[in-house]
MARTI-386365 format. One record per residue (C-alpha): residue number from 1; x, y, z. Coordinates in steps of 0.001 Angstrom, whole numbers, padded with zeros to 6 digits. Example, Ala and Ser with C-alpha at 12.3 -4.5 7.8 and 13.67 -1.06 7.14 Angstrom:
BEGIN
+------+---------+---------+---------+
: voti :      px :      py :      pz :
+------+---------+---------+---------+
:    1 :  012300 : -004500 :  007800 :
:    2 :  013670 : -001060 :  007140 :
+------+---------+---------+---------+
This chain:
BEGIN
+------+---------+---------+---------+
: voti :      px :      py :      pz :
+------+---------+---------+---------+
:    1 :  009244 :  192603 :  129629 :
:    2 :  011075 :  189241 :  129612 :
:    3 :  008450 :  187860 :  132086 :
:    4 :  005560 :  188782 :  129786 :
:    5 :  007291 :  187341 :  126793 :
:    6 :  008145 :  184182 :  128681 :
:    7 :  004525 :  183848 :  129879 :
:    8 :  003315 :  184398 :  126380 :
:    9 :  005559 :  181596 :  124974 :
:   10 :  004630 :  179240 :  127812 :
:   11 :  000935 :  179859 :  127062 :
:   12 :  001560 :  179202 :  123341 :
:   13 :  003419 :  175965 :  124095 :
:   14 :  000853 :  174764 :  126622 :
:   15 : -002003 :  175599 :  124265 :
:   16 : -000293 :  173680 :  121436 :
:   17 :  000299 :  170704 :  123687 :
:   18 : -003304 :  170778 :  124894 :
:   19 : -004612 :  171014 :  121313 :
:   20 : -002385 :  168178 :  120157 :
:   21 : -003505 :  166037 :  123127 :
:   22 : -007194 :  166736 :  122290 :
:   23 : -006719 :  165954 :  118622 :
:   24 : -004838 :  162687 :  119439 :
:   25 : -007558 :  161664 :  121891 :
:   26 : -010315 :  162450 :  119354 :
:   27 : -008486 :  160488 :  116682 :
:   28 : -008038 :  157542 :  119004 :
:   29 : -011779 :  157612 :  119927 :
:   30 : -012748 :  157543 :  116214 :
:   31 : -010760 :  154361 :  115591 :
:   32 : -012229 :  152535 :  118592 :
:   33 : -015844 :  153023 :  117506 :
:   34 : -017014 :  150179 :  115175 :
:   35 : -018209 :  151507 :  111814 :
:   36 : -021769 :  150375 :  111170 :
:   37 : -020862 :  148476 :  108039 :
:   38 : -018361 :  146229 :  109865 :
:   39 : -019825 :  143171 :  111508 :
:   40 : -019013 :  142977 :  115232 :
:   41 : -017015 :  139712 :  115066 :
:   42 : -014799 :  141234 :  112311 :
:   43 : -014287 :  144382 :  114417 :
:   44 : -013272 :  142289 :  117431 :
:   45 : -010797 :  140346 :  115235 :
:   46 : -009424 :  143615 :  113820 :
:   47 : -008685 :  144941 :  117266 :
:   48 : -006086 :  142254 :  117958 :
:   49 : -004804 :  141831 :  114366 :
:   50 : -001505 :  143229 :  113201 :
:   51 : -001654 :  146056 :  110734 :
:   52 : -000311 :  144045 :  107811 :
:   53 : -002207 :  140860 :  108668 :
:   54 : -004465 :  139505 :  105906 :
:   55 : -007945 :  138923 :  107291 :
:   56 : -010420 :  136761 :  105471 :
:   57 : -013543 :  138819 :  104810 :
:   58 : -016800 :  138749 :  102878 :
:   59 : -017756 :  142090 :  101355 :
:   60 : -021464 :  142343 :  100680 :
:   61 : -022157 :  144923 :  098030 :
:   62 : -025422 :  146698 :  097216 :
:   63 : -027328 :  144517 :  094720 :
:   64 : -027810 :  144904 :  091012 :
:   65 : -030525 :  147385 :  090000 :
:   66 : -033616 :  145235 :  089347 :
:   67 : -034937 :  147656 :  086719 :
:   68 : -031805 :  147095 :  084685 :
:   69 : -032315 :  143330 :  084804 :
:   70 : -035998 :  143718 :  083804 :
:   71 : -035074 :  146063 :  080933 :
:   72 : -032515 :  143552 :  079611 :
:   73 : -035066 :  140742 :  080040 :
:   74 : -037558 :  142670 :  077861 :
:   75 : -034896 :  143376 :  075259 :
:   76 : -033909 :  139693 :  075115 :
:   77 : -037377 :  138107 :  075286 :
:   78 : -039688 :  140889 :  073981 :
:   79 : -041888 :  140327 :  077157 :
:   80 : -042515 :  142507 :  080151 :
:   81 : -041743 :  140790 :  083446 :
:   82 : -045160 :  141890 :  084782 :
:   83 : -046816 :  139648 :  082133 :
:   84 : -044677 :  136761 :  083265 :
:   85 : -045829 :  137192 :  086872 :
:   86 : -049518 :  137453 :  086093 :
:   87 : -051033 :  134083 :  085066 :
:   88 : -054003 :  135601 :  083140 :
:   89 : -051869 :  138041 :  081210 :
:   90 : -049313 :  135315 :  080475 :
:   91 : -051895 :  132924 :  079120 :
:   92 : -053368 :  135733 :  076963 :
:   93 : -049857 :  136327 :  075541 :
:   94 : -049725 :  132637 :  074459 :
:   95 : -053383 :  131647 :  073701 :
:   96 : -052472 :  128877 :  071272 :
:   97 : -050294 :  127008 :  073800 :
:   98 : -051383 :  124245 :  076120 :
:   99 : -050520 :  123969 :  079778 :
:  100 : -047417 :  121920 :  079209 :
:  101 : -046108 :  124361 :  076576 :
:  102 : -046861 :  127337 :  078839 :
:  103 : -044936 :  125673 :  081646 :
:  104 : -041910 :  125118 :  079343 :
:  105 : -042103 :  128759 :  078214 :
:  106 : -042232 :  129925 :  081841 :
:  107 : -039185 :  127804 :  082722 :
:  108 : -037304 :  129106 :  079706 :
:  109 : -038153 :  132738 :  080596 :
:  110 : -037221 :  132261 :  084252 :
:  111 : -033909 :  130755 :  083098 :
:  112 : -033271 :  133769 :  080843 :
:  113 : -033893 :  136216 :  083713 :
:  114 : -031522 :  134172 :  085920 :
:  115 : -028829 :  134307 :  083200 :
:  116 : -029202 :  138118 :  082928 :
:  117 : -029134 :  138553 :  086716 :
:  118 : -026030 :  136282 :  086978 :
:  119 : -024217 :  138236 :  084232 :
:  120 : -025053 :  141608 :  085780 :
:  121 : -024104 :  140495 :  089243 :
:  122 : -020786 :  139048 :  088062 :
:  123 : -020105 :  142246 :  086217 :
:  124 : -020884 :  144364 :  089237 :
:  125 : -018644 :  142310 :  091483 :
:  126 : -015810 :  142289 :  088958 :
:  127 : -016135 :  146070 :  088436 :
:  128 : -015801 :  146577 :  092167 :
:  129 : -012658 :  144408 :  092237 :
:  130 : -011175 :  146277 :  089252 :
:  131 : -011862 :  149668 :  090765 :
:  132 : -011058 :  149160 :  094454 :
:  133 : -009048 :  145975 :  095141 :
:  134 : -005364 :  146756 :  094849 :
:  135 : -004037 :  143190 :  095012 :
:  136 : -006263 :  140984 :  092856 :
:  137 : -004432 :  137850 :  094140 :
:  138 : -006119 :  138327 :  097492 :
:  139 : -009592 :  137651 :  095992 :
:  140 : -010621 :  134118 :  096879 :
:  141 : -014170 :  133919 :  095501 :
:  142 : -016515 :  136107 :  093499 :
:  143 : -020181 :  135179 :  093784 :
:  144 : -022220 :  135198 :  090590 :
:  145 : -025693 :  135256 :  092060 :
:  146 : -025409 :  137665 :  094971 :
:  147 : -023351 :  140818 :  095498 :
:  148 : -020648 :  139117 :  097525 :
:  149 : -016889 :  138970 :  097233 :
:  150 : -014592 :  136890 :  099467 :
:  151 : -011031 :  138187 :  099891 :
:  152 : -008123 :  138713 :  102265 :
:  153 : -007708 :  142310 :  103376 :
:  154 : -005580 :  144285 :  105832 :
:  155 : -007209 :  146505 :  108442 :
:  156 : -006401 :  149487 :  106284 :
:  157 : -008113 :  147916 :  103290 :
:  158 : -011162 :  147089 :  105331 :
:  159 : -011415 :  150696 :  106595 :
:  160 : -011113 :  151885 :  102979 :
:  161 : -013834 :  149491 :  101676 :
:  162 : -016205 :  150490 :  104464 :
:  163 : -016234 :  154073 :  103225 :
:  164 : -017429 :  153148 :  099741 :
:  165 : -021104 :  153606 :  098828 :
:  166 : -021183 :  150285 :  096989 :
:  167 : -020315 :  148371 :  100231 :
:  168 : -023341 :  147377 :  102341 :
:  169 : -021532 :  145196 :  104962 :
:  170 : -018213 :  143524 :  105657 :
:  171 : -018114 :  140228 :  107677 :
:  172 : -015342 :  138166 :  109095 :
:  173 : -015039 :  135029 :  107018 :
:  174 : -013900 :  132734 :  109843 :
:  175 : -011943 :  129873 :  108258 :
:  176 : -012932 :  127547 :  111126 :
:  177 : -016662 :  127891 :  110125 :
:  178 : -016205 :  127073 :  106464 :
:  179 : -017946 :  123948 :  105171 :
:  180 : -015624 :  121887 :  103016 :
:  181 : -017368 :  119692 :  100471 :
+------+---------+---------+---------+
């Protein structure tokens, strides 16, 4: 009876050790595979970085919804963007204007669209920072024209950001490659 009980407990212990070893190995394999959203040079840097090291990164977010920009453009100008893009339709919209005046109107409207895009992009970037960046002091630059945020992040932060739907890509922002003007 003691032999059967001893064998039973040995089997349980060996099974537990085997399962633990398999789980640990699977977990280790998961962390050695580069997530698709992390650029290869950043991944290489992360492999040798300390856990608490602040790494300079550029987080590229998904862009602003173009339909939102065009909707706000119409609200602000009263004009559909499609009319702006089609020369014939645009000239029909302003029949009393000469070529010089039409050119000025076009420049003004393009400027208005750029202002809307800049405001929306800035808002999107700042909303991301508010929602997901724990330490706001680590943000070094927020781009106004493209969905891009430069900040310093730990490996844990980077792995968190890469899981977010808003994040398209994360790149290493190598300080040696920066152009200083």
